[in-house]
VEXBA-515248 format. One record per residue (C-alpha): residue in one letter; residue number from 0; x, y, z. Coordinates in nm, 3 decimals. Layout:
<nodes>
  residuo  num       xx       yy       zz
        A  NUM        X        Y        Z
...
</nodes>
This chain:
<nodes>
  residuo  num       xx       yy       zz
        M    0   15.581   10.029    7.887
        V    1   15.263   10.025    7.713
        A    2   15.103   10.364    7.665
        P    3   14.765   10.407    7.859
        Y    4   14.447   10.426    7.673
        S    5   14.220   10.725    7.672
        R    6   13.846   10.798    7.730
        H    7   13.828   10.857    7.357
        E    8   13.925   10.483    7.283
        T    9   13.662   10.329    7.509
        G   10   13.412   10.580    7.570
        V   11   13.430   10.599    7.953
        C   12   13.789   10.545    8.100
        S   13   14.085   10.767    8.180
        G   14   14.440   10.706    8.221
        E   15   14.484   10.367    8.366
        F   16   14.288   10.042    8.324
        G   17   14.012   10.028    8.592
        M   18   13.849   10.324    8.756
        K   19   13.900   10.462    9.103
        R   20   13.584   10.477    9.323
        A   21   13.544   10.856    9.288
        E   22   13.583   10.844    8.913
        Y   23   13.329   10.559    8.894
        E   24   13.071   10.743    9.123
        T   25   13.119   11.060    8.897
        Q   26   13.072   10.865    8.576
        L   27   12.769   10.668    8.701
        N   28   12.621   11.010    8.829
        N   29   12.680   11.171    8.484
        L   30   12.497   10.880    8.318
        Q   31   12.224   10.857    8.560
        N   32   12.155   11.226    8.599
        P   33   12.206   11.365    8.253
        Y   34   12.037   11.695    8.344
        L   35   12.314   11.792    8.584
        R   36   12.562   11.734    8.298
        W   37   12.344   11.940    8.077
        I   38   12.353   12.229    8.309
        T   39   12.720   12.215    8.332
        E   40   12.804   12.154    7.968
        Q   41   12.505   12.363    7.814
        E   42   12.373   12.622    8.040
        E   43   12.667   12.724    8.247
        K   44   12.941   12.683    7.977
        R   45   12.730   12.876    7.742
        Y   46   12.688   13.156    7.997
        E   47   13.065   13.157    8.107
        T   48   13.218   13.153    7.769
        D   49   13.018   13.409    7.583
        P   50   13.169   13.756    7.628
        E   51   12.856   13.924    7.537
        T   52   12.659   13.724    7.777
        R   53   12.896   13.810    8.064
        E   54   12.882   14.180    7.983
        E   55   12.498   14.180    7.968
        A   56   12.473   13.984    8.283
        E   57   12.671   14.243    8.492
        K   58   12.431   14.522    8.361
        S   59   12.130   14.297    8.369
        V   60   11.990   14.288    8.733
        P   61   12.075   14.570    8.969
        S   62   12.224   14.478    9.279
        G   63   11.963   14.388    9.552
        A   64   11.681   14.419    9.301
        S   65   11.373   14.270    9.454
        D   66   11.209   14.212    9.120
        Q   67   11.393   14.062    8.838
        M   68   11.137   14.148    8.568
        A   69   11.109   14.510    8.661
        C   70   11.260   14.610    8.316
        F   71   10.982   14.447    8.128
        R   72   10.676   14.573    8.330
        E   73   10.642   14.884    8.117
        K   74   10.532   14.669    7.829
        Y   75   10.431   14.338    7.978
        E   76   10.230   14.186    8.250
        V   77   10.464   13.923    8.443
        F   78   10.260   13.626    8.556
        L   79   10.440   13.364    8.777
        L   80   10.247   13.065    8.904
        S   81   10.225   12.989    9.267
        G   82   10.509   12.780    9.406
        A   83   10.755   12.898    9.137
        E   84   11.030   13.126    9.123
        I   85   11.237   13.301    8.845
        A   86   11.571   13.157    8.747
        D   87   11.872   13.364    8.806
        K   88   11.954   13.429    8.442
        A   89   11.595   13.469    8.316
        E   90   11.597   13.851    8.269
        L   91   11.921   13.825    8.086
        M   92   11.801   13.558    7.870
        I   93   11.477   13.740    7.771
        K   94   11.680   14.063    7.697
        R   95   11.902   13.875    7.467
        A   96   11.609   13.719    7.293
        L   97   11.451   14.080    7.245
        K   98   11.770   14.265    7.154
        N   99   11.698   14.275    6.792
        C  100   11.335   14.351    6.828
        S  101   11.206   14.710    6.752
        E  102   10.914   14.847    6.946
        D  103   10.671   14.742    6.673
        S  104   10.802   14.369    6.665
        L  105   10.800   14.280    7.021
        P  106   10.616   13.959    7.067
        D  107   10.274   13.959    7.240
        I  108   10.356   13.640    7.452
        I  109   10.678   13.518    7.601
        Y  110   10.742   13.195    7.772
        G  111   11.037   12.960    7.835
        D  112   11.154   12.625    7.975
        E  113   11.158   12.533    8.343
        D  114   11.265   12.276    8.577
        I  115   11.186   12.184    8.933
        L  116   11.379   12.320    9.232
        D  117   11.349   12.168    9.572
        Q  118   11.571   12.006    9.860
        N  119   11.717   11.765    9.583
        G  120   11.827   12.057    9.362
        R  121   11.731   12.111    9.022
        H  122   11.577   11.840    8.824
        D  123   11.306   11.720    8.583
        P  124   11.345   11.987    8.311
        W  125   11.049   12.067    8.093
        F  126   11.188   12.179    7.734
        K  127   10.890   12.296    7.547
        P  128   10.775   12.331    7.206
        D  129   10.712   12.656    7.007
        W  130   10.379   12.784    6.948
        S  131   10.142   12.485    6.958
        P  132    9.772   12.584    6.960
        D  133    9.633   12.246    6.977
        T  134    9.854   12.137    7.254
        L  135    9.760   12.461    7.435
        E  136    9.390   12.354    7.437
        S  137    9.486   12.030    7.587
        M  138    9.719   12.157    7.845
        Y  139    9.869   12.483    7.959
        Y  140   10.225   12.411    7.852
        F  141   10.347   12.768    7.871
        G  142   10.416   12.679    8.253
        S  143   10.531   12.886    8.546
        L  144   10.636   13.203    8.387
        T  145   10.454   13.397    8.102
        L  146   10.500   13.760    7.994
        V  147   10.186   13.906    7.818
        R  148   10.174   14.239    7.639
        R  149    9.980   14.476    7.858
        E  150    9.732   14.570    7.587
        I  151    9.653   14.195    7.527
        A  152    9.595   14.129    7.898
        E  153    9.364   14.425    7.920
        K  154    9.177   14.318    7.600
        V  155    9.127   13.969    7.738
        M  156    8.989   14.124    8.061
        A  157    8.742   14.360    7.869
        E  158    8.616   14.076    7.636
        K  159    8.614   13.777    7.893
        G  160    8.594   13.940    8.227
        V  161    8.448   13.625    8.386
        L  162    8.800   13.487    8.375
        T  163    9.018   13.525    8.681
        Y  164    9.319   13.752    8.605
        G  165    9.638   13.552    8.597
        S  166    9.462   13.215    8.595
        T  167    9.581   12.966    8.327
        D  168    9.240   12.987    8.144
        F  169    9.309   13.367    8.137
        L  170    9.659   13.304    7.998
        K  171    9.527   13.069    7.747
        A  172    9.287   13.334    7.625
        C  173    9.576   13.575    7.605
        A  174    9.785   13.325    7.407
        F  175    9.492   13.258    7.150
        M  176    9.423   13.650    7.111
        A  177    9.805   13.717    7.062
        K  178    9.935   13.752    6.710
        T  179   10.303   13.668    6.801
        R  180   10.447   13.435    7.069
        L  181   10.812   13.387    7.160
        H  182   10.948   13.067    7.307
        I  183   11.292   13.100    7.454
        S  184   11.464   12.772    7.488
        E  185   11.631   12.842    7.810
        I  186   11.532   12.769    8.169
        L  187   11.346   13.078    8.275
        S  188   11.190   12.944    8.602
        H  189   11.196   12.684    8.865
        G  190   10.865   12.529    8.972
        D  191   10.791   12.338    9.298
        G  192   10.651   12.026    9.114
        T  193   10.274   12.149    9.131
        D  194   10.085   12.056    8.808
        H  195    9.931   12.380    8.680
        T  196    9.883   12.247    8.318
        G  197    9.532   12.115    8.360
        Y  198    9.633   11.802    8.187
        A  199    9.588   11.576    8.493
        E  200    9.221   11.709    8.535
        K  201    9.103   11.586    8.197
        I  202    8.904   11.279    8.154
        F  203    8.934   11.159    7.801
        E  204    8.611   10.965    7.669
        T  205    8.620   10.677    7.447
        S  206    8.259   10.585    7.494
        H  207    7.938   10.599    7.310
        E  208    7.912   10.981    7.323
        K  209    7.889   11.163    6.998
        A  210    8.182   11.399    6.958
        D  211    7.958   11.657    6.771
        S  212    7.633   11.715    6.621
        M  213    7.778   11.838    6.287
        N  214    7.690   11.660    5.977
        I  215    8.013   11.517    5.823
        S  216    8.083   11.253    5.566
        V  217    8.400   11.051    5.577
        T  218    8.553   10.826    5.311
        T  219    8.826   10.589    5.432
        V  220    9.076   10.481    5.168
        I  221    9.235   10.152    5.258
        L  222    9.524    9.991    5.054
        S  223    9.532    9.618    5.074
        K  224    9.673    9.310    4.895
        D  225    9.663    8.931    4.991
        H  226    9.540    9.014    5.336
        P  227    9.169    8.947    5.351
        E  228    9.168    8.839    5.715
        L  229    9.324    9.164    5.803
        L  230    9.109    9.361    5.588
        E  231    8.789    9.213    5.725
        K  232    8.891    9.293    6.083
        C  233    8.975    9.644    5.974
        V  234    8.639    9.726    5.793
        S  235    8.416    9.546    6.049
        S  236    8.559    9.738    6.336
        L  237    8.545   10.066    6.150
        R  238    8.184    9.994    6.045
        R  239    8.101    9.924    6.402
        S  240    8.264   10.247    6.527
        A  241    8.091   10.460    6.260
        E  242    7.747   10.315    6.357
        L  243    7.802   10.386    6.727
        E  244    7.861   10.756    6.640
        G  245    7.620   10.791    6.350
        T  246    7.880   10.896    6.100
        D  247    7.828   10.885    5.720
        L  248    8.112   10.661    5.617
        S  249    8.220   10.515    5.274
        I  250    8.507   10.286    5.244
        V  251    8.735   10.239    4.945
        V  252    8.969    9.953    4.924
        V  253    9.245    9.977    4.664
        D  254    9.401    9.637    4.584
        N  255    9.719    9.649    4.386
        G  256    9.708    9.267    4.286
        S  257    9.592    9.005    4.514
        N  258    9.594    8.651    4.388
        D  259    9.267    8.498    4.259
        A  260    9.154    8.335    4.568
        N  261    9.218    8.652    4.783
        T  262    9.059    8.865    4.512
        Q  263    8.732    8.665    4.524
        R  264    8.746    8.674    4.908
        C  265    8.772    9.058    4.893
        R  266    8.490    9.081    4.668
        Q  267    8.273    8.882    4.908
        L  268    8.373    9.118    5.182
        S  269    8.292    9.410    4.964
        E  270    7.945    9.282    4.945
        K  271    7.928    9.199    5.317
        Y  272    8.052    9.520    5.438
        G  273    7.949    9.753    5.175
        F  274    8.268    9.906    5.056
        E  275    8.404    9.979    4.711
        Y  276    8.660    9.736    4.578
        D  277    8.901    9.878    4.333
        R  278    9.129    9.604    4.202
        Y  279    9.426    9.782    4.014
        E  280    9.705    9.558    3.943
        S  281   10.019    9.765    3.959
        P  282   10.363    9.793    4.153
        F  283   10.315    9.908    4.514
        I  284   10.364   10.275    4.504
        Y  285   10.193   10.395    4.818
        S  286   10.149   10.762    4.723
        A  287    9.979   10.693    4.388
        L  288    9.758   10.420    4.531
        C  289    9.644   10.653    4.790
        N  290    9.586   10.939    4.536
        R  291    9.385   10.677    4.331
        G  292    9.166   10.607    4.628
        A  293    9.125   10.971    4.699
        E  294    8.982   11.013    4.350
        N  295    8.672   10.829    4.484
        A  296    8.635   11.082    4.773
        R  297    8.528   11.380    4.557
        K  298    8.195   11.405    4.726
        T  299    8.305   11.362    5.084
        D  300    8.423   11.628    5.344
        F  301    8.707   11.411    5.487
        I  302    8.943   11.155    5.382
        L  303    9.085   10.889    5.626
        F  304    9.381   10.709    5.502
        L  305    9.393   10.376    5.705
        N  306    9.624   10.065    5.689
        D  307    9.438    9.748    5.643
        D  308    9.623    9.613    5.965
        V  309    9.465    9.883    6.187
        E  310    9.171    9.778    6.408
        V  311    8.920    9.989    6.590
        P  312    8.874    9.865    6.965
        E  313    8.526    9.807    7.082
        N  314    8.335   10.106    7.218
        T  315    8.590   10.345    7.057
        V  316    8.435   10.635    6.860
        F  317    8.678   10.851    6.679
        L  318    8.565   10.968    6.320
        R  319    8.378   11.270    6.421
        R  320    8.647   11.374    6.676
        M  321    8.923   11.354    6.412
        A  322    8.703   11.524    6.157
        K  323    8.618   11.789    6.390
        K  324    8.982   11.872    6.459
        A  325    9.052   11.836    6.081
        S  326    8.785   12.088    6.008
        E  327    8.945   12.363    6.208
        E  328    9.100   12.623    5.983
        H  329    9.453   12.610    6.110
        V  330    9.485   12.234    6.103
        G  331    9.634   12.008    5.823
        A  332    9.669   11.637    5.899
        V  333    9.531   11.471    6.199
        G  334    9.648   11.139    6.346
        C  335    9.599   10.924    6.672
        K  336    9.790   10.697    6.898
        L  337    9.844   10.356    6.764
        L  338    9.917   10.058    7.008
        Y  339   10.066    9.716    6.899
        P  340    9.808    9.433    6.978
        G  341    9.797    9.279    7.320
        E  342   10.129    9.451    7.416
        E  343   10.000    9.802    7.529
        R  344   10.313    9.929    7.347
        I  345   10.311   10.235    7.145
        Q  346   10.358   10.230    6.756
        H  347   10.277   10.577    6.706
        C  348   10.210   10.897    6.907
        G  349   10.344   11.156    6.679
        I  350   10.648   11.188    6.439
        T  351   10.946   11.414    6.504
        L  352   11.246   11.526    6.318
        L  353   11.567   11.364    6.476
        R  354   11.923   11.363    6.359
        T  355   11.869   11.083    6.102
        G  356   11.531   11.180    5.997
        A  357   11.156   11.171    6.075
        S  358   11.104   10.934    6.377
        H  359   10.821   10.790    6.568
        K  360   10.876   10.906    6.932
        L  361   10.818   10.645    7.203
        A  362   10.782   10.351    6.957
        G  363   10.807   10.032    7.143
        Y  364   10.752   10.203    7.482
        T  365   10.468   10.064    7.700
        D  366   10.158   10.274    7.724
        D  367   10.093   10.199    8.103
        Q  368   10.252   10.524    8.215
        D  369   10.249   10.894    8.123
        Y  370   10.566   11.025    7.919
        Y  371   10.691   11.386    7.937
        H  372   10.398   11.569    8.056
        G  373   10.140   11.346    7.899
        I  374   10.263   11.342    7.548
        N  375   10.113   10.986    7.495
        R  376    9.774   11.094    7.648
        G  377    9.664   11.432    7.535
        I  378    9.634   11.612    7.198
        H  379    9.947   11.778    7.065
        N  380   10.096   11.945    6.763
        C  381   10.383   11.761    6.594
        F  382   10.593   11.766    6.262
        A  383   10.399   11.481    6.104
        V  384   10.165   11.196    6.183
        T  385   10.158   10.829    6.026
        G  386    9.987   10.748    5.715
        A  387    9.860   10.430    5.887
        C  388    9.589   10.660    6.021
        L  389    9.574   11.011    5.893
        M  390    9.260   11.217    5.836
        V  391    9.259   11.551    5.641
        S  392    8.987   11.760    5.501
        R  393    8.934   11.678    5.126
        E  394    8.962   12.043    5.032
        K  395    9.294   12.078    5.204
        F  396    9.427   11.758    5.055
        E  397    9.345   11.882    4.697
        F  398    9.503   12.214    4.805
        V  399    9.833   12.055    4.841
        S  400    9.793   11.825    4.543
        G  401    9.780   11.523    4.755
        F  402   10.076   11.273    4.803
        D  403   10.390   11.337    4.609
        E  404   10.412   11.030    4.367
        K  405   10.788   11.081    4.326
        L  406   10.805   10.925    4.676
        A  407   10.689   10.554    4.629
        I  408   10.681   10.433    4.982
        A  409   10.898   10.600    5.251
        Y  410   10.842   10.958    5.376
        T  411   10.519   10.979    5.170
        D  412   10.315   11.066    5.499
        V  413   10.566   11.285    5.635
        D  414   10.613   11.471    5.318
        L  415   10.226   11.529    5.295
        C  416   10.245   11.659    5.639
        A  417   10.527   11.888    5.551
        S  418   10.311   12.029    5.265
        F  419   10.052   12.147    5.515
        L  420   10.338   12.301    5.728
        R  421   10.465   12.498    5.426
        K  422   10.105   12.629    5.412
        G  423   10.114   12.749    5.750
        L  424    9.887   12.469    5.891
        F  425    9.943   12.258    6.200
        N  426    9.949   11.886    6.223
        V  427    9.794   11.724    6.513
        C  428    9.811   11.391    6.687
        M  429    9.524   11.302    6.909
        C  430    9.656   11.067    7.194
        D  431    9.331   11.072    7.411
        F  432    9.226   10.762    7.229
        Y  433    9.396   10.481    7.050
        L  434    9.352   10.227    6.773
        I  435    9.530    9.888    6.738
        H  436    9.798    9.839    6.475
        H  437    9.891    9.492    6.387
        E  438   10.237    9.584    6.233
        S  439   10.499    9.358    6.362
        L  440   10.661    9.480    6.690
        S  441   10.940    9.262    6.649
        R  442   11.058    9.398    6.312
        R  443   11.396    9.546    6.281
        S  444   11.596    9.758    6.041
        D  445   11.833    9.469    5.965
        D  446   11.508    9.269    5.833
        I  447   11.503    9.513    5.537
        S  448   11.666    9.392    5.209
        E  449   11.956    9.565    5.057
        E  450   11.719    9.690    4.771
        A  451   11.472    9.827    5.003
        F  452   11.737    9.992    5.213
        S  453   11.874   10.165    4.899
        R  454   11.532   10.279    4.808
        L  455   11.480   10.434    5.162
        A  456   11.801   10.606    5.137
        S  457   11.712   10.758    4.794
        E  458   11.349   10.858    4.905
        R  459   11.486   11.012    5.234
        T  460   11.747   11.221    5.004
        Y  461   11.457   11.347    4.781
        F  462   11.237   11.425    5.088
        E  463   11.517   11.627    5.254
        E  464   11.606   11.821    4.949
        K  465   11.239   11.913    4.884
        N  466   11.189   12.014    5.234
        A  467   11.539   12.158    5.323
        S  468   11.406   12.491    5.452
        L  469   11.171   12.309    5.691
        I  470   11.454   12.059    5.820
        Q  471   11.711   12.333    5.831
        N  472   11.489   12.534    6.074
        G  473   11.442   12.223    6.289
        D  474   11.117   12.079    6.441
        P  475   10.930   12.356    6.611
        W  476   10.738   12.109    6.822
        Y  477   11.057   11.933    6.965
        S  478   11.303   12.108    7.168
        P  479   11.680   12.112    7.069
        N  480   11.744   12.043    7.445
        L  481   11.599   11.700    7.405
        T  482   11.770   11.403    7.256
        D  483   11.820   11.405    6.886
        T  484   11.904   11.029    6.852
        G  485   11.661   10.843    7.105
        L  486   11.296   10.772    7.093
        D  487   11.243   10.889    7.444
        Y  488   11.237   11.244    7.597
        R  489   11.586   11.245    7.774
        V  490   11.793   11.547    7.791
        N  491   12.011   11.602    7.478
        V  492   12.345   11.494    7.650
        P  493   12.516   11.214    7.458
        D  494   12.551   10.897    7.648
        T  495   12.835   10.638    7.606
        E  496   12.662   10.463    7.326
        E  497   12.627   10.771    7.117
        E  498   12.973   10.867    7.177
        A  499   13.124   10.538    7.086
        S  500   13.274   10.456    6.739
        V  501   13.274   10.157    6.508
        M  502   13.588    9.953    6.521
        C  503   13.752    9.949    6.174
        R  504   14.056    9.804    6.029
        D  505   14.286   10.075    6.098
        H  506   14.204   10.075    6.467
        S  507   14.495    9.996    6.693
        S  508   14.447    9.877    7.053
        S  509   14.697    9.930    7.335
        V  510   14.634    9.570    7.434
        T  511   14.781    9.317    7.171
        P  512   14.656    8.976    7.131
        E  513   14.968    8.852    7.288
        D  514   14.903    9.063    7.598
        F  515   14.552    8.938    7.604
        N  516   14.640    8.576    7.586
        K  517   14.869    8.602    7.885
        L  518   14.557    8.648    8.098
        K  519   14.435    8.343    8.287
        P  520   14.162    8.177    8.080
        G  521   13.840    8.063    8.230
        H  522   13.901    8.214    8.568
        K  523   13.649    8.074    8.828
        K  524   13.572    8.417    8.967
        M  525   13.484    8.556    8.621
        R  526   13.094    8.616    8.586
        Y  527   12.982    8.717    8.239
        S  528   12.700    8.693    7.997
        L  529   12.738    8.719    7.610
        E  530   12.395    8.822    7.529
        N  531   12.398    8.878    7.140
        I  532   12.588    8.976    6.821
        R  533   12.349    9.165    6.589
        F  534   12.392    9.346    6.265
        C  535   12.293    9.696    6.235
        R  536   12.249    9.874    5.878
        S  537   12.223   10.199    6.032
        D  538   12.151   10.366    6.361
        A  539   12.025   10.711    6.504
        C  540   12.373   10.838    6.518
        G  541   12.452   10.786    6.149
        R  542   12.663   10.488    6.198
        E  543   12.619   10.219    5.926
        K  544   12.668    9.846    5.858
        Y  545   12.826    9.719    6.169
        Y  546   12.800    9.438    6.413
        E  547   12.726    9.506    6.780
        I  548   12.836    9.272    7.049
        R  549   12.660    9.329    7.386
        G  550   12.676    9.164    7.738
        W  551   12.802    9.217    8.083
        A  552   13.104    9.096    8.305
        F  553   13.284    9.134    8.611
        V  554   13.520    8.953    8.862
        S  555   13.361    8.827    9.164
        G  556   13.481    8.981    9.490
        R  557   13.627    9.279    9.342
        P  558   13.465    9.612    9.270
        G  559   13.329    9.613    8.918
        Y  560   13.484    9.934    8.820
        E  561   13.848    9.803    8.874
        Y  562   13.846    9.615    8.556
        D  563   13.767    9.736    8.202
        P  564   13.621    9.495    7.921
        F  565   13.815    9.408    7.629
        I  566   13.708    9.160    7.344
        A  567   13.920    8.954    7.130
        V  568   13.771    8.878    6.790
        K  569   13.859    8.654    6.500
        T  570   13.854    8.894    6.214
        V  571   13.947    8.875    5.831
        D  572   14.298    9.016    5.948
        G  573   14.353    8.758    6.213
        E  574   14.294    8.804    6.597
        K  575   14.248    9.152    6.727
        V  576   14.156    9.290    7.071
        F  577   13.931    9.583    7.100
        P  578   13.831    9.779    7.404
        A  579   13.460    9.755    7.480
        V  580   13.242   10.030    7.605
        R  581   13.087   10.026    7.956
        Y  582   12.718   10.116    7.999
        V  583   12.478   10.102    8.272
        R  584   12.298    9.789    8.382
        K  585   12.035    9.810    8.641
        D  586   11.960    9.438    8.629
        V  587   12.320    9.296    8.719
        P  588   12.353    9.489    9.056
        K  589   12.025    9.341    9.159
        V  590   12.103    8.977    9.075
        F  591   12.444    8.993    9.219
        A  592   12.355    9.194    9.533
        S  593   12.647    9.093    9.728
        E  594   12.899    9.251    9.473
        T  595   12.999    9.598    9.449
        G  596   13.027    9.849    9.185
        L  597   12.839    9.661    8.917
        S  598   12.624    9.945    8.769
        L  599   12.872    9.985    8.487
        S  600   12.934    9.611    8.424
        G  601   12.744    9.628    8.084
        F  602   12.961    9.631    7.796
        F  603   12.921    9.667    7.398
        L  604   13.143    9.680    7.115
        M  605   13.065    9.786    6.753
        I  606   13.265    9.639    6.473
        D  607   13.274    9.718    6.097
        E  608   13.102    9.437    5.909
        E  609   13.401    9.405    5.663
        L  610   13.595    9.272    5.965
        L  611   13.379    8.989    6.040
        P  612   13.368    8.708    5.795
        D  613   13.135    8.500    6.007
        G  614   12.899    8.777    6.097
        D  615   12.684    8.702    6.402
        K  616   12.852    8.352    6.439
        T  617   13.198    8.520    6.502
        E  618   13.401    8.357    6.784
        I  619   13.514    8.614    7.064
        Q  620   13.666    8.613    7.390
        I  621   13.564    8.853    7.684
        G  622   13.854    8.980    7.903
        L  623   13.859    9.203    8.210
        L  624   14.188    9.386    8.267
        R  625   14.349    9.623    8.505
        R  626   14.701    9.757    8.526
        G  627   14.900    9.635    8.814
        L  628   15.255    9.730    8.924
        F  629   15.513    9.809    8.649
        S  630   15.221    9.835    8.401
        K  631   15.162    9.456    8.384
        Y  632   14.820    9.345    8.295
        R  633   14.600    9.166    8.553
        G  634   14.268    9.015    8.474
        C  635   14.103    8.704    8.329
        R  636   13.936    8.595    8.005
        T  637   13.680    8.347    7.873
        G  638   13.745    8.081    7.626
        W  639   13.626    8.126    7.264
        I  640   13.253    8.157    7.252
        T  641   12.988    8.228    6.998
        A  642   12.675    8.442    7.052
        Q  643   12.370    8.421    6.817
        A  644   12.191    8.708    6.696
</nodes>
């Protein structure tokens, strides 16, 4: 008898091939409602398995107490916004966070995470950043429950008595007057879905209005080589925007070696648009070339580092607004939202530290909707902003000695932003306007050469060693309760793709090629699509150099969850059979509406590159198996097929 395979082997299944309906519904619910899984695996488990927590919980809230926050009211004013309620374990979580604080070290402000509680249960968690002054100006992210030291609240009322006591404007004033603020990364309150942030009320202007009457001078540093058509689009739109708002703008173009024809064209553009053209033939070392350009900004207030493939949309004014923000004492680097041309897709709206390094959150997502409490709409603090459009005051740039020239290309902008963080400054991304970035949306990591990939790895190592203390402490502007691998803002619960392993030479499947070949080939009831085989140099989970096979399959007339997907592959070691991993497909159930149980009909498989001599032209067979009586396999398989990347 063949031993049953485990969930660990495939990522989704239990003891027998195929799922029962209840198991399927549970699995699907966990995948479609990750927050419910997070509550069970993180919140409840952490509470139940921690003896200290249990002991504190028993003493925490007196039986029948009507005010959970009574024990804090001697020191704090407790503000709960309308429609919200305090979470059951809120008092306990606050006590735990304060247990090592002396009387003198108690924070002035305390706030936590929250979710929505209604007839549908708990949903839509809001996992918040640590202290983010620029985010708070844009929206009241403290949310439903805020504790304010009594003396701070009294001082705000004495100095700003026109504010309504307990209003979000009042609480903002308290936050900015406070010297210390504590964010507790636990669910402390439940809201009813009412928006108290003020974000939805804001109307962001990208019109001809002047942002400020202050006199400023900006020098834009643009690196360019052999792209005169992009350069002209960039500088012409930049000049147009500066004239609209009346900003004193100088432009310095650093060219590290265009050919003769393009050099001549750039000199003509220099005369036409009035910019300084510095042709300096050298290897492309981004950091050194930017520093060279900044040398020409000695007499300016602000430096804007801009890629030559960035374009300013018509009627967009932004220089003064970015300069005004960069002039604030607490601010380091300032960036903005960048969209791909004609796509309304996001290229940049802030850089976050994830498991595999600095990442552009929401990269590739459409900008036709609001994400995670307007993260792509308002102004917010973040770990770093992209050097494709980065403004900084000249004084602060010189204060951190500019770009680190030990980093040639990768991590140069992130490292500059980290330099500001080490000085206690905040980096800001302004997403209430956008510029167009003509960088290729379709470019993938596997398009990078082996040499470039090695350089990237080397520069990442240098960056991480240099900024080890910052990285070790985590990204303060991104909650650890959010995904550390994805570019969206889902809950940090691994999905099937994150939990899956790369199949390598020593993997042994419970289904042998002989077993697999006994299945009926080309069964007329088998429906499938082999969508692609693609090579991945690395991914967000730290896996490297593998081929991914992806598609969907089911047996018509049978519930989709009764059969599990397997894939036979012609490898360097001969034919092998691997269990594929199920994943959620929203399209397949819609197309085949008369079938049942197809939500997990998607499959994927990752195979070490060393096993596939033909790479993305590998021949494979897809099989759907279930175990029948006496542990005999039942199912069907395709003939040998090939998918192109």
